[in-house]
C-alpha positions as CSV (number, residue, x, y, z in Angstrom):
1,X,-26.5,-4.6,-91.4
2,X,-26.2,-4.5,-87.2
3,X,-29.0,-5.1,-85.0
4,X,-29.2,-2.2,-82.6
5,X,-30.8,-2.9,-79.4
6,X,-34.1,-1.4,-78.8
7,X,-35.1,-2.0,-75.3
8,X,-35.3,-4.5,-72.6
9,X,-37.8,-6.7,-71.0
10,X,-37.3,-6.9,-67.7
11,X,-38.8,-9.5,-64.8
12,X,-38.0,-9.4,-60.8
13,X,-38.5,-12.6,-59.1
14,X,-38.5,-14.9,-56.3
15,X,-38.4,-18.1,-55.8
16,X,-38.9,-20.2,-52.4
17,X,-35.8,-20.3,-50.3
18,X,-35.9,-24.1,-50.3
19,X,-35.6,-24.2,-54.1
20,X,-32.9,-21.5,-55.3
21,X,-30.8,-23.9,-56.7
22,X,-33.9,-25.9,-58.8
23,X,-35.5,-22.5,-60.0
24,X,-32.0,-21.3,-61.2
25,X,-31.4,-24.4,-62.8
26,X,-34.7,-24.5,-64.6
27,X,-34.0,-20.8,-65.9
28,X,-31.0,-21.2,-67.1
29,X,-31.4,-24.6,-69.1
30,X,-35.2,-24.5,-69.9
31,X,-36.6,-20.9,-69.5
32,X,-33.8,-18.7,-71.2
33,X,-33.1,-20.6,-74.2
34,X,-36.5,-20.5,-76.1
35,X,-37.2,-16.6,-75.1
36,X,-33.7,-15.3,-76.8
37,X,-34.5,-18.0,-79.5
38,X,-37.5,-15.4,-80.2
39,X,-36.5,-13.2,-83.4
40,X,-36.7,-10.0,-81.4
41,X,-34.6,-11.0,-78.2
42,X,-30.7,-10.7,-78.7
43,X,-29.5,-11.7,-75.4
44,X,-31.0,-12.8,-72.1
45,X,-28.9,-12.2,-68.7
46,X,-29.9,-12.7,-65.0
47,X,-28.9,-11.3,-61.8
48,X,-29.2,-11.9,-58.0
49,X,-29.3,-10.0,-54.9
50,X,-27.4,-11.6,-52.1
51,X,-28.0,-10.6,-48.4
52,X,-25.3,-8.0,-48.3
53,X,-27.0,-6.5,-51.8
54,X,-30.7,-6.3,-50.4
55,X,-28.7,-4.6,-47.2
56,X,-27.7,-1.6,-49.7
57,X,-31.0,-1.7,-51.5
58,X,-33.0,1.8,-51.5
59,X,-36.3,1.3,-52.1
60,X,-39.7,3.4,-51.9
61,X,-42.1,1.5,-49.3
62,X,-44.5,1.0,-52.2
63,X,-42.3,-0.3,-54.3
64,X,-42.8,-4.1,-54.8
65,X,-39.0,-4.7,-54.0
66,X,-39.3,-3.1,-50.6
67,X,-39.4,-5.3,-47.4
68,X,-36.6,-8.3,-49.1
69,X,-38.7,-8.9,-51.9
70,X,-37.2,-9.4,-55.3
71,X,-33.9,-11.2,-55.3
72,X,-33.5,-12.6,-59.0
73,X,-33.8,-10.4,-62.3
74,X,-33.9,-11.4,-65.7
75,X,-33.0,-9.3,-68.6
76,X,-33.8,-9.7,-72.1
77,X,-32.1,-7.4,-74.7
78,X,-34.6,-6.8,-77.7
79,X,-33.7,-5.7,-81.5
80,X,-37.5,-5.1,-82.1
81,X,-40.2,-3.2,-80.7
82,X,-40.9,-4.0,-76.6
83,X,-44.7,-4.7,-77.7
84,X,-44.0,-6.9,-80.3
85,X,-41.9,-8.8,-78.4
86,X,-43.8,-8.9,-75.1
87,X,-46.9,-10.2,-77.6
88,X,-44.2,-13.0,-78.8
89,X,-43.2,-14.0,-75.5
90,X,-46.9,-14.6,-74.5
91,X,-47.4,-16.9,-77.3
92,X,-44.2,-18.7,-76.4
93,X,-45.5,-19.1,-72.9
94,X,-48.8,-20.4,-73.5
95,X,-46.9,-23.0,-75.9
96,X,-44.3,-24.0,-72.7
97,X,-47.2,-24.3,-70.6
98,X,-48.9,-26.6,-73.2
99,X,-45.7,-28.6,-74.1
100,X,-45.2,-29.3,-70.4
101,X,-42.0,-27.4,-70.4
102,X,-42.6,-25.0,-67.6
103,X,-41.7,-27.8,-65.2
104,X,-40.9,-25.7,-62.3
105,X,-43.8,-25.2,-59.7
106,X,-45.7,-22.4,-60.2
107,X,-46.7,-21.5,-56.7
108,X,-43.2,-21.9,-55.6
109,X,-41.4,-18.5,-58.0
110,X,-43.7,-15.1,-58.5
111,X,-42.8,-12.4,-60.7
112,X,-42.7,-9.0,-58.8
113,X,-42.4,-6.4,-60.8
114,X,-41.2,-5.9,-64.6
115,X,-42.2,-4.5,-67.9
116,X,-40.9,-3.7,-71.0
117,X,-38.9,-0.4,-71.6
118,X,-37.4,1.5,-74.8
119,X,-33.9,2.4,-75.0
120,X,-33.5,6.2,-74.6
121,X,-29.6,6.5,-74.3
122,X,-26.5,4.5,-73.7
123,X,-23.1,6.1,-72.6
124,X,-19.8,4.1,-72.3
125,X,-16.8,5.0,-70.1
126,X,-14.5,7.0,-71.5
127,X,-11.8,4.8,-71.5
128,X,-13.7,2.1,-73.7
129,X,-15.3,4.7,-75.9
130,X,-17.8,2.4,-77.1
131,X,-20.1,3.5,-79.7
132,X,-24.0,3.7,-78.3
133,X,-24.7,0.4,-79.9
134,X,-22.6,-1.5,-78.2
135,X,-22.8,-0.3,-74.6
136,X,-26.2,-2.8,-73.6
137,X,-23.4,-5.9,-74.8
138,X,-20.5,-5.0,-72.2
139,X,-19.2,-7.3,-69.9
140,X,-19.7,-7.2,-66.4
141,X,-19.8,-8.5,-62.9
142,X,-23.2,-6.8,-61.9
143,X,-25.4,-3.9,-62.0
144,X,-26.6,-0.9,-60.5
145,X,-30.7,-0.8,-61.4
146,X,-32.6,2.4,-60.7
147,X,-36.1,2.9,-61.2
148,X,-37.4,6.4,-61.2
149,X,-40.0,9.1,-62.1
150,X,-39.9,12.7,-62.6
151,X,-40.9,15.5,-65.0
152,X,-39.1,16.2,-68.6
153,X,-36.1,18.3,-67.1
154,X,-35.2,15.7,-64.5
155,X,-35.2,12.8,-67.1
156,X,-33.1,15.0,-69.5
157,X,-30.7,15.3,-66.6
158,X,-30.5,11.7,-66.0
159,X,-29.3,11.2,-70.0
160,X,-27.1,14.0,-70.1
161,X,-25.3,14.6,-66.6
162,X,-26.4,11.6,-64.3
163,X,-24.9,9.1,-66.9
164,X,-22.0,10.7,-67.9
165,X,-20.9,11.2,-64.3
166,X,-21.4,7.7,-63.7
167,X,-19.9,6.1,-66.9
168,X,-16.5,7.9,-65.7
169,X,-16.2,6.3,-62.4
170,X,-13.7,3.4,-61.7
171,X,-15.5,0.2,-62.3
172,X,-18.1,1.6,-64.3
173,X,-18.2,0.4,-68.6
174,X,-21.3,1.8,-69.1
175,X,-25.0,3.1,-68.3
176,X,-28.0,2.6,-70.3
177,X,-31.3,4.6,-69.7
178,X,-35.0,3.4,-70.9
179,X,-38.6,4.7,-70.8
180,X,-41.3,2.5,-69.8
181,X,-43.1,1.5,-72.9
182,X,-46.3,3.1,-73.4
183,X,-46.0,3.5,-69.4
184,X,-46.6,6.5,-67.1
185,X,-43.1,7.9,-67.5
186,X,-41.2,5.7,-65.2
187,X,-37.5,5.2,-66.5
188,X,-34.6,2.5,-65.6
189,X,-30.9,2.7,-65.7
190,X,-28.9,-0.1,-65.5
191,X,-25.1,0.9,-64.5
192,X,-22.5,-2.3,-65.5
193,X,-20.2,-2.5,-63.1
194,X,-16.6,-4.7,-62.7
195,X,-15.5,-5.4,-59.2
196,X,-16.9,-5.8,-56.2
197,X,-20.5,-4.9,-56.6
198,X,-21.5,-3.5,-53.0
199,X,-18.3,-1.1,-52.9
200,X,-18.6,0.0,-56.2
201,X,-22.5,1.0,-55.4
202,X,-21.3,2.9,-52.3
203,X,-18.7,4.8,-54.1
204,X,-21.1,5.6,-57.2
205,X,-23.9,6.8,-54.9
206,X,-21.4,9.1,-52.8
207,X,-19.9,10.4,-56.4
208,X,-23.2,10.7,-58.0
209,X,-26.1,11.7,-56.1
210,X,-29.5,11.6,-57.7
211,X,-31.2,14.8,-58.9
212,X,-33.3,16.5,-55.9
213,X,-36.3,16.2,-57.8
214,X,-36.6,12.7,-58.7
215,X,-38.9,10.1,-57.6
216,X,-36.6,7.1,-56.7
217,X,-38.6,3.9,-56.9
218,X,-35.7,1.7,-56.2
219,X,-32.0,2.1,-56.3
220,X,-30.7,-1.6,-55.8
221,X,-27.3,-3.5,-56.9
222,X,-27.0,-7.0,-58.4
223,X,-24.5,-9.5,-59.1
224,X,-24.3,-11.3,-62.7
225,X,-25.5,-15.0,-62.5
226,X,-22.6,-17.0,-64.2
227,X,-25.2,-19.8,-65.6
228,X,-25.4,-23.1,-63.3
229,X,-23.3,-21.4,-60.4
230,X,-25.2,-20.2,-57.6
231,X,-22.4,-19.1,-54.9
232,X,-24.8,-17.2,-53.0
233,X,-27.7,-19.6,-52.6
234,X,-26.7,-20.6,-49.0
235,X,-26.4,-17.1,-48.1
236,X,-29.9,-16.1,-49.0
237,X,-31.5,-19.4,-47.5
238,X,-29.4,-18.9,-44.2
239,X,-30.5,-15.0,-44.2
240,X,-33.4,-13.4,-43.0
241,X,-34.9,-12.7,-46.4
242,X,-38.3,-14.4,-47.0
243,X,-38.3,-17.8,-47.3
244,X,-41.4,-18.4,-49.3
245,X,-42.8,-16.3,-52.3
246,X,-46.4,-15.9,-50.4
């Protein structure tokens, strides 16, 4: 039988500007593999926000992703209940520390935000007409990540109206919507984009505005990290983004 995506674990991170390559190499070579090898994890994808995408970020001042924070994102797609996978990852983390495998210096990285999310809906672009179970795995150059909260009516509007409208736009291959597991009603949308991620973000916002009743925590684009290729490292280092995680 097939394994269906049940949700995601999402972590938003920063590292010191002098260690961007070292941090990303450690992540790609030593951190993602043991997590993806866990029974409940299907895939691990990573993303970055170069300065030009930080410039497009909309963040509530209370968000941990305001003020130039939150440059890197890791998304693990799950096939077991998110709470079970979180427990497995916590156990694995202890093993990795105990066996000396968490080699990147802890004081040079920080998790800004994250959590485990349960899949609510998945909508394909009409052109692709993917069944919902395939949408979380569609190829893309980047994502628009929306973290929002609202009442049930607002949430339903995102699942039924907004996601369909967005999925029909140029360069969009699909939209997944998720709910914070065991949480306070926070929801997360990931829009899978092809092409210039910044241009796509601007066009998407113009064509599919947010619900007037939503509380928007963050609406922010990221480019997909092609493992071991970090063409944006210099631009991040040379920008006015924070130089250290402190």
